[in-house]
Each structure stands twice: as C-alpha cells, then as structure tokens.
C-alpha positions as CSV (number, residue, x, y, z in Angstrom):
1,X,-8.1,4.9,29.2
2,X,-11.6,4.0,28.3
3,X,-12.7,2.2,25.1
4,X,-16.2,3.0,23.9
5,X,-17.3,-0.3,22.3
6,X,-20.8,-0.5,23.1
7,X,-21.7,2.8,21.3
8,X,-20.0,1.4,18.0
9,X,-22.0,-2.0,18.3
10,X,-25.1,-0.2,18.5
11,X,-24.5,1.3,15.1
12,X,-23.2,-1.6,13.5
13,X,-25.2,-4.2,11.4
14,X,-22.3,-6.6,11.2
15,X,-22.1,-8.0,14.8
16,X,-24.0,-11.1,15.5
17,X,-24.8,-12.4,19.1
18,X,-21.5,-13.7,19.8
19,X,-19.5,-10.5,19.2
20,X,-18.2,-11.8,16.0
21,X,-18.3,-10.2,12.5
22,X,-20.6,-11.9,9.9
23,X,-18.8,-12.7,6.6
24,X,-20.8,-11.7,3.4
25,X,-20.3,-14.5,0.8
26,X,-20.7,-12.1,-2.1
27,X,-17.5,-10.2,-0.7
28,X,-15.6,-13.5,-1.0
29,X,-16.8,-14.3,-4.5
30,X,-16.1,-10.7,-5.6
31,X,-12.5,-10.8,-4.3
32,X,-12.1,-14.2,-6.1
33,X,-13.4,-13.0,-9.3
34,X,-11.4,-9.8,-9.3
35,X,-8.2,-11.9,-8.3
36,X,-9.0,-14.3,-11.4
37,X,-9.4,-11.5,-13.7
38,X,-5.9,-9.8,-12.6
39,X,-4.3,-13.1,-12.9
40,X,-5.7,-13.8,-16.3
41,X,-4.5,-10.2,-17.5
42,X,-1.1,-10.8,-16.4
43,X,-0.5,-14.2,-17.8
44,X,-2.0,-12.8,-21.0
45,X,0.5,-9.8,-20.9
46,X,3.2,-12.4,-20.3
47,X,2.2,-14.4,-23.3
48,X,1.9,-11.4,-25.5
49,X,5.4,-10.3,-24.6
50,X,6.6,-13.8,-25.0
51,X,5.0,-14.0,-28.6
52,X,6.7,-10.7,-29.6
53,X,10.1,-11.6,-28.2
54,X,10.3,-14.9,-29.8
55,X,9.7,-13.2,-33.2
56,X,12.8,-11.2,-32.4
57,X,14.7,-14.5,-31.7
58,X,13.4,-17.1,-34.0
59,X,16.8,-17.2,-36.0
60,X,18.9,-16.9,-32.8
61,X,20.7,-19.9,-31.0
62,X,18.9,-22.4,-29.0
63,X,20.4,-21.0,-25.8
64,X,18.8,-17.6,-26.2
65,X,15.6,-19.1,-27.0
66,X,15.9,-21.5,-23.8
67,X,16.7,-18.3,-21.7
68,X,13.7,-16.4,-22.9
69,X,11.5,-19.5,-22.3
70,X,12.9,-19.7,-18.8
71,X,12.3,-16.1,-17.9
72,X,8.7,-16.3,-19.3
73,X,7.8,-19.3,-17.3
74,X,9.2,-18.0,-14.0
75,X,7.3,-14.8,-14.5
76,X,4.2,-16.8,-15.1
77,X,4.9,-18.7,-12.0
78,X,5.5,-15.3,-10.0
79,X,2.1,-14.2,-11.3
80,X,0.5,-17.0,-9.5
81,X,2.5,-16.6,-6.3
82,X,1.9,-12.8,-6.3
83,X,-2.1,-13.0,-6.9
84,X,-3.4,-16.4,-5.6
85,X,-0.5,-17.0,-3.1
86,X,-2.4,-14.7,-0.8
87,X,-5.7,-16.5,-1.3
88,X,-4.0,-19.9,-0.6
89,X,-1.8,-18.2,2.3
90,X,1.4,-19.0,0.7
91,X,3.9,-16.9,2.5
92,X,6.2,-16.5,-0.1
93,X,8.9,-14.7,1.7
94,X,9.3,-17.9,3.7
95,X,10.7,-19.8,0.6
96,X,11.3,-17.4,-2.1
97,X,14.2,-14.8,-2.0
98,X,13.0,-11.4,-1.8
99,X,14.9,-10.3,-4.9
100,X,12.8,-12.5,-7.1
101,X,9.4,-11.2,-5.4
102,X,10.7,-7.7,-6.1
103,X,11.4,-8.7,-9.8
104,X,7.8,-10.1,-10.3
105,X,6.3,-7.0,-8.9
106,X,8.5,-4.7,-11.1
107,X,8.0,-6.7,-14.2
108,X,4.3,-7.4,-13.9
109,X,3.0,-4.1,-12.6
110,X,5.6,-1.7,-14.1
111,X,7.7,-2.9,-17.1
112,X,5.5,-5.3,-18.5
113,X,2.7,-2.7,-18.9
114,X,5.2,-0.4,-20.6
115,X,6.3,-3.1,-23.0
116,X,2.5,-3.9,-24.1
117,X,2.0,-0.2,-25.0
118,X,5.2,-0.4,-27.0
119,X,4.1,-3.2,-28.8
120,X,0.7,-1.9,-29.4
121,X,2.3,1.4,-30.7
122,X,4.6,-0.5,-32.9
123,X,1.5,-2.5,-34.5
124,X,-0.5,0.7,-34.9
125,X,2.5,2.7,-36.5
126,X,3.0,-0.2,-38.9
127,X,-0.6,0.0,-40.0
128,X,-1.0,3.9,-40.4
129,X,2.4,5.0,-41.4
130,X,1.8,7.2,-44.7
131,X,4.6,6.4,-46.9
132,X,5.1,2.9,-46.0
133,X,9.0,3.6,-45.4
134,X,10.9,0.6,-44.4
135,X,10.4,-0.7,-40.8
136,X,13.5,0.0,-38.5
137,X,16.3,-2.5,-38.9
138,X,15.7,-4.2,-35.7
139,X,11.8,-4.8,-36.4
140,X,12.4,-6.3,-39.9
141,X,12.0,-10.0,-40.3
142,X,15.2,-11.8,-39.6
143,X,16.9,-13.7,-42.6
144,X,19.3,-16.7,-41.8
145,X,22.8,-15.9,-41.1
146,X,26.0,-17.8,-42.0
147,X,27.4,-18.9,-38.5
148,X,28.1,-15.3,-36.8
149,X,25.5,-12.9,-35.6
150,X,24.2,-10.2,-38.2
151,X,23.8,-6.7,-36.9
152,X,20.1,-7.3,-37.1
153,X,20.2,-10.1,-34.9
154,X,22.5,-8.6,-32.3
155,X,20.1,-5.6,-32.1
156,X,17.0,-7.9,-31.9
157,X,18.8,-9.7,-29.1
158,X,19.6,-6.5,-27.4
159,X,15.9,-5.4,-27.5
160,X,14.6,-8.6,-25.9
161,X,17.4,-8.6,-23.2
162,X,16.8,-4.9,-22.3
163,X,13.7,-5.4,-20.4
164,X,15.2,-8.2,-18.1
165,X,18.3,-6.3,-17.6
166,X,16.4,-3.0,-16.7
167,X,14.3,-5.1,-14.3
168,X,17.3,-6.5,-12.6
169,X,19.0,-3.3,-12.0
170,X,15.8,-1.6,-10.8
171,X,15.4,-4.7,-8.5
172,X,18.7,-4.0,-6.8
173,X,17.6,-0.4,-6.3
174,X,14.4,-1.4,-4.7
175,X,16.1,-3.8,-2.3
176,X,18.2,-0.9,-1.3
177,X,15.0,1.6,-0.8
178,X,13.3,-1.2,1.3
179,X,15.9,-0.8,4.1
180,X,15.5,3.0,4.3
181,X,13.0,5.5,5.7
182,X,13.1,8.9,7.0
183,X,11.8,10.7,10.1
184,X,9.7,13.7,9.2
185,X,9.0,16.4,11.4
186,X,6.0,18.9,11.4
187,X,4.7,21.6,13.6
188,X,0.9,22.2,13.3
189,X,-1.1,25.1,14.7
190,X,-4.4,23.8,16.0
191,X,-6.7,26.6,17.0
192,X,-8.9,24.2,19.0
193,X,-6.1,22.8,21.1
194,X,-6.4,23.5,24.9
195,X,-3.5,25.7,26.0
196,X,-2.3,23.1,28.5
197,X,-1.9,20.7,25.5
198,X,0.5,22.8,23.7
199,X,3.3,21.0,22.5
200,X,1.6,17.5,22.3
201,X,3.5,15.2,20.3
202,X,2.6,12.3,18.1
203,X,4.4,9.7,16.3
204,X,2.5,8.9,13.4
205,X,3.3,5.4,11.9
206,X,1.4,4.2,8.7
207,X,1.3,1.3,6.1
208,X,3.7,-1.1,7.8
209,X,2.8,-3.8,5.5
210,X,4.5,-6.5,7.5
211,X,4.8,-9.3,5.0
212,X,6.6,-10.1,1.8
213,X,8.8,-6.8,1.7
214,X,8.8,-5.9,5.3
215,X,10.1,-8.2,7.9
216,X,13.1,-9.0,10.0
217,X,15.6,-6.3,11.0
218,X,13.8,-3.4,9.4
219,X,10.9,-3.7,11.8
220,X,13.3,-3.4,14.6
221,X,14.5,-0.1,13.2
222,X,11.2,1.1,13.0
223,X,10.6,0.3,16.7
224,X,13.8,2.0,17.7
225,X,13.5,5.1,15.5
226,X,9.8,5.5,16.9
227,X,10.5,5.0,20.3
228,X,13.6,7.5,20.1
229,X,11.0,10.1,19.2
230,X,9.5,9.8,22.9
231,X,6.3,11.0,21.5
232,X,3.1,11.7,24.0
233,X,0.9,9.4,21.8
234,X,1.7,7.1,18.9
235,X,-1.0,6.6,15.9
236,X,-0.7,3.7,13.7
237,X,-3.1,4.4,10.8
238,X,-3.7,1.0,9.1
239,X,-2.1,-1.7,7.1
240,X,-0.2,-3.4,9.9
241,X,0.1,-6.5,7.6
242,X,0.5,-6.8,3.9
243,X,-2.0,-9.7,3.6
244,X,-1.5,-12.9,5.5
245,X,-2.7,-13.3,8.9
246,X,0.3,-15.3,9.6
247,X,2.3,-12.0,9.8
248,X,0.1,-11.0,12.8
249,X,2.4,-12.1,15.5
250,X,5.3,-10.1,14.0
251,X,2.8,-7.1,13.7
252,X,1.7,-7.5,17.5
253,X,5.1,-7.8,18.7
254,X,6.1,-4.5,16.9
255,X,2.9,-2.5,18.2
256,X,3.6,-3.9,21.8
257,X,7.2,-2.8,21.5
258,X,6.3,0.9,20.8
259,X,6.8,3.1,23.7
260,X,4.9,6.6,24.4
261,X,3.8,8.6,27.3
262,X,0.1,7.9,27.0
263,X,-0.4,5.0,24.6
264,X,-0.5,3.5,21.1
265,X,-3.8,3.6,19.0
266,X,-4.7,1.6,15.8
267,X,-7.2,2.0,13.0
268,X,-7.7,-0.7,10.3
269,X,-6.4,-0.4,6.8
270,X,-7.5,-2.2,3.8
271,X,-4.6,-4.6,3.7
272,X,-5.6,-5.5,7.3
273,X,-9.0,-7.0,6.3
274,X,-8.2,-8.5,2.9
275,X,-7.6,-12.0,4.2
276,X,-10.4,-12.1,6.8
277,X,-11.7,-9.1,8.6
278,X,-13.4,-10.9,11.4
279,X,-10.1,-12.8,12.2
280,X,-7.9,-9.7,12.1
281,X,-10.1,-7.8,14.4
282,X,-10.7,-10.7,16.7
283,X,-7.0,-11.6,17.2
284,X,-5.9,-8.1,17.4
285,X,-8.6,-7.2,20.2
286,X,-7.5,-10.7,22.1
287,X,-4.1,-9.4,22.0
288,X,-5.1,-6.3,23.9
289,X,-4.1,-3.9,21.3
290,X,-6.2,-0.6,20.9
291,X,-7.8,-1.2,17.7
292,X,-10.4,1.3,17.0
293,X,-13.1,0.3,14.5
294,X,-15.6,2.9,14.5
295,X,-14.7,3.3,18.3
296,X,-13.1,5.7,20.5
297,X,-10.7,5.8,23.2
298,X,-9.9,8.4,25.7
299,X,-6.8,9.3,27.5
300,X,-6.3,12.2,30.1
301,X,-3.4,14.2,29.4
302,X,-2.2,17.2,31.6
303,X,-5.9,17.5,32.9
304,X,-7.6,17.4,29.4
305,X,-9.4,14.4,27.9
306,X,-7.9,13.5,24.4
307,X,-10.2,11.3,22.4
308,X,-8.9,9.1,19.9
309,X,-11.6,8.3,17.0
310,X,-10.7,5.1,14.9
311,X,-12.5,4.8,11.7
312,X,-13.3,1.4,10.2
313,X,-12.1,0.5,6.6
314,X,-15.0,0.9,4.2
315,X,-18.5,0.2,5.4
316,X,-20.9,-2.4,6.9
317,X,-23.5,-2.1,4.2
318,X,-22.8,-3.1,0.5
319,X,-20.8,-0.2,-0.9
320,X,-17.5,-0.1,-2.7
321,X,-15.3,-0.3,0.4
322,X,-12.8,2.4,-0.8
323,X,-15.5,4.8,-1.9
324,X,-16.5,8.2,-0.6
325,X,-20.0,6.6,0.2
326,X,-18.5,4.1,2.3
327,X,-16.2,6.6,4.1
328,X,-19.3,9.0,4.7
329,X,-21.2,5.9,6.1
330,X,-18.6,5.0,8.6
331,X,-18.2,8.4,9.8
332,X,-21.9,8.9,10.2
333,X,-21.4,5.9,12.8
334,X,-18.4,7.3,14.4
335,X,-19.1,11.2,14.8
336,X,-21.9,10.9,17.3
337,X,-19.6,9.2,19.6
338,X,-17.4,12.3,19.8
339,X,-17.5,13.9,23.2
340,X,-17.8,17.8,23.0
341,X,-15.7,18.4,26.0
342,X,-12.8,16.3,24.6
343,X,-10.0,17.3,22.2
344,X,-10.6,14.8,19.3
345,X,-8.1,13.1,17.0
346,X,-9.4,11.0,14.0
347,X,-7.5,8.1,12.9
348,X,-8.7,7.2,9.3
349,X,-6.7,5.0,6.8
350,X,-8.2,6.7,4.0
351,X,-7.4,10.3,3.5
352,X,-10.7,11.3,1.8
353,X,-12.3,11.0,5.5
354,X,-10.9,14.6,5.6
355,X,-13.9,15.8,3.8
356,X,-16.4,14.4,6.4
357,X,-14.7,15.9,9.6
358,X,-16.2,19.3,10.2
359,X,-16.0,19.1,13.8
360,X,-12.5,17.1,14.0
361,X,-9.5,19.5,14.1
362,X,-6.7,16.9,13.4
363,X,-6.9,13.8,11.1
364,X,-4.2,11.4,10.5
365,X,-4.2,9.1,7.4
366,X,-2.0,6.8,5.3
367,X,-3.0,4.5,2.7
368,X,-1.5,6.7,-0.5
369,X,2.4,5.7,0.0
370,X,2.8,9.4,-0.7
371,X,1.7,8.7,-4.3
372,X,4.3,5.8,-4.6
373,X,5.7,7.0,-7.9
374,X,5.8,10.7,-8.3
375,X,7.6,12.6,-10.9
376,X,7.1,15.9,-9.3
377,X,5.1,17.0,-6.2
378,X,2.1,17.3,-8.1
379,X,2.7,15.0,-11.0
380,X,2.4,11.2,-10.5
381,X,0.0,8.5,-9.1
382,X,-0.8,10.5,-6.0
383,X,-2.8,13.4,-7.5
384,X,-4.4,10.9,-10.1
385,X,-6.0,8.7,-7.4
386,X,-6.3,10.8,-4.5
387,X,-7.5,14.2,-3.3
388,X,-4.9,14.4,-0.7
389,X,-1.9,12.0,-0.8
390,X,1.1,13.3,1.1
391,X,2.0,15.9,4.0
392,X,-0.1,18.6,5.8
393,X,-3.4,19.8,4.4
394,X,-5.6,22.5,6.2
395,X,-8.9,24.0,5.8
396,X,-11.2,26.1,8.1
397,X,-9.4,25.3,11.1
398,X,-9.0,21.6,10.4
399,X,-5.9,19.8,9.4
400,X,-5.0,16.6,7.9
401,X,-1.6,14.6,7.8
402,X,-1.2,12.1,5.2
403,X,1.9,9.8,5.7
404,X,3.8,8.3,3.0
405,X,3.9,5.0,5.2
406,X,7.0,3.2,6.5
407,X,6.5,0.1,4.9
408,X,5.7,-1.2,1.0
409,X,3.4,-3.4,-0.8
410,X,5.2,-2.6,-4.0
411,X,9.2,-2.4,-3.8
412,X,9.6,0.6,-5.8
413,X,9.3,4.5,-4.7
414,X,10.0,7.6,-6.6
415,X,9.6,10.8,-5.0
416,X,7.6,9.4,-2.3
417,X,10.1,8.2,0.6
418,X,9.0,6.0,3.2
419,X,8.6,7.7,6.7
420,X,7.6,8.1,10.1
421,X,5.8,11.2,10.9
422,X,6.8,13.3,14.1
423,X,4.0,15.9,14.8
424,X,4.1,18.7,17.4
425,X,0.6,20.4,17.8
426,X,0.7,24.0,18.9
427,X,-2.1,26.2,20.4
428,X,-2.9,29.4,18.5
C-alpha cells in the first residue's frame, strides 16, 4: 500500500514548512459567533416558553410552579452544556447521564421549536379571529379557586406538563434506538470494474460520532458486526468523533480493531475537524491510520490496483465549508492524483461530491444520517437539505452509496435507521 501524500501537499495552501496545518483565526471567530448565536436563541426560546407556561400556572400551587422553574433552569443549563461544552472541551458523557443529554437535545432541537410555533400561532389567532369568539377554556385567564382545582386549572396544568411528559417518553425511545443498527447489503453493477475484481466486497462504516451518545458497548458491537462481514476493504467515510478530541483514543481503538483482507481507509468529516482540524489530522496520522485528506492510497487486489481517494472536508481557501464550491475546489485538487490504470473508489463525507466525479465509478459518502427524521422515503429532512441522502444513486455508469451512518449526534431517528453497509461489486 502506498500513500500519495506529496502530490496533495503540492496542491494545498494550508501546509507550512513543518507539515502542520495553519489555523485561520477568522474561522475560530466565526465558530464562536455562531455558537453564541445558537445559544442565545435557545435561551430566548426557553424564556418564552417559561413565560407562557407560567401564565397557565400562575394560580396553581407553589409545587407546580417550582417544578416548572426547575425544569426551565435545567434546560437552560443543558443548553450551555450542549453548545459551549464543546468549545470548552467538557466531556458531558463523563458526568451527565445519557438520558439527560438526550432530553436536552430533544427539548431544544425538536419539541421547543414546535411549542414556539404553537405559541405564535395562538397569539396570531387571538389577533385575527373574525368574530372574537371566546378563547378555548384552557387559554382563558385563570380565576382564583376555593381550595380544589377547577376544570380550567386542571387543563392548564395538563397543557404545561404534556411537553415534559412527551420529552421524557421520547427520551426512553431514543435510548433504545441508540443501541440498535442494521446491516444493509447492496449489490452494485459497475461497468468499469475489471473482471478479476468481480465480487469485491466493501464494508462501509460512516458517522460513528464517538462521544456523547456513542461510546462503550455499542462500539464493540460495531467492530464485531463489521469484522463478521469479512470484507475485502473497509471504508470509513468521516465523523469518527462527535466533537471532542478526548474521544480520539476510543476512535483509534475502534479503527485499529476493524479487520479486512486489504485494509481500512478513512476520510475526514465535518465533526472530526470542528474542535481542531490540525490536531485531528496530526494525531490520526501519528497513530498510523490511513486518513486520506485530498490524498490517495493504493492496494493491489487480485493483480489489479485499487486506488482509494479521500476527499478533504471543505476547502483550504475561504469558502463555506459545506458548500458545493468548497467540494468542487477540493475535487480539483484530488482528481489529478487519479491513476488511469487503477480502479478508483472515492471516499467523500458529503454526498454532493458525486456531482464532480465524472471519472470515478464508485463514490461512498455519509453525513446525511439518511435524513435523520423522515416521514416517507422522499419526505423529511433528507430531501430538504441534500440532493442525495440515503442508499444507492446511479448516473452515467457512476454509482453513489450514501450510508445512514451507524452513530448519532442527535438521539432520535425516524425512517432512517442506523446502519453498516455491505457492498458487493459486480462487473458487467
């Protein structure tokens, strides 16, 4: 196996004389501003919900109001942990129970937005309703009660309690989901495949996200399941870690435990480089792992050279890192390294790289998590954000396989089960 590193360095503007990546201060500032914006939005949303819920409970017992205050304070604290904990390298999984982390994610990124939409819709309806009919019973101002609860007080308490109850129930379901994944098998006809490579098998492992939700026994099961496939090659298409570099030792141990006939090859994902691109790359290469960042590696299988091409996440020039322009720029650096006499396979975390692979018969990607929340095969987050989001896509003798990923950064999946993909290539 030969790794083509020198060619990549010639194309990259981010290497210095000591072979270390240069850090762009503007990128750090942009990341901090974005995190501050997200955190401010989450805290504001928590405050709005607390204000509206308190209106419902202002005539209830102190116990109910104290429970509401405690829940809101916990969610505000959790928002700090979820957003700023990453920047401060706080490994929340080491001290915060996983159910509470999952609850914070579900509350802030799923339930709370829905509640805010409902609050806004309610206020809009009050303003524009034509006949000024009375408000629904649970929305009317509360009147003092003599001892026991009135029906109105009971309904208002139920409305305030329902989101927390739903969040708790959903958290239990999420924790069950985090322990399960499937093996998805595909047979792909590849016209450019040399006849001697007919039947070549690849285990495609994407989006491990080792960290808050993925650690411990589930990683051992990923290794065992992948090794049981006895594949010729293993492709890891980015997001080894969720964020913290403290999780790299577990990621390294997992990659080194994977077994195939001809090797394991890795490309970087967006979560890998969130904390520190330089440190992630250096520590991974120092460990001896075949991380391909606008680089190639070659292996001879049955007398034919198979060239693995790994795409860098984003670009080394100032561009939005997940944009098509960034992908195209990195492809311009990578494609000249392709050998005309080898069978190429592209590892690209973002599936939109498929649109820039006219000369590459097979592309393997992740990143989309299968759409994460899908109501139907073509209805959900996947098609809203991506041109390709799950499964096999073919175009002009070229194929793309997008894995749903085996790990999770967000605890809930719907219609997009976690998976390890097993590919069998067939010559036509």
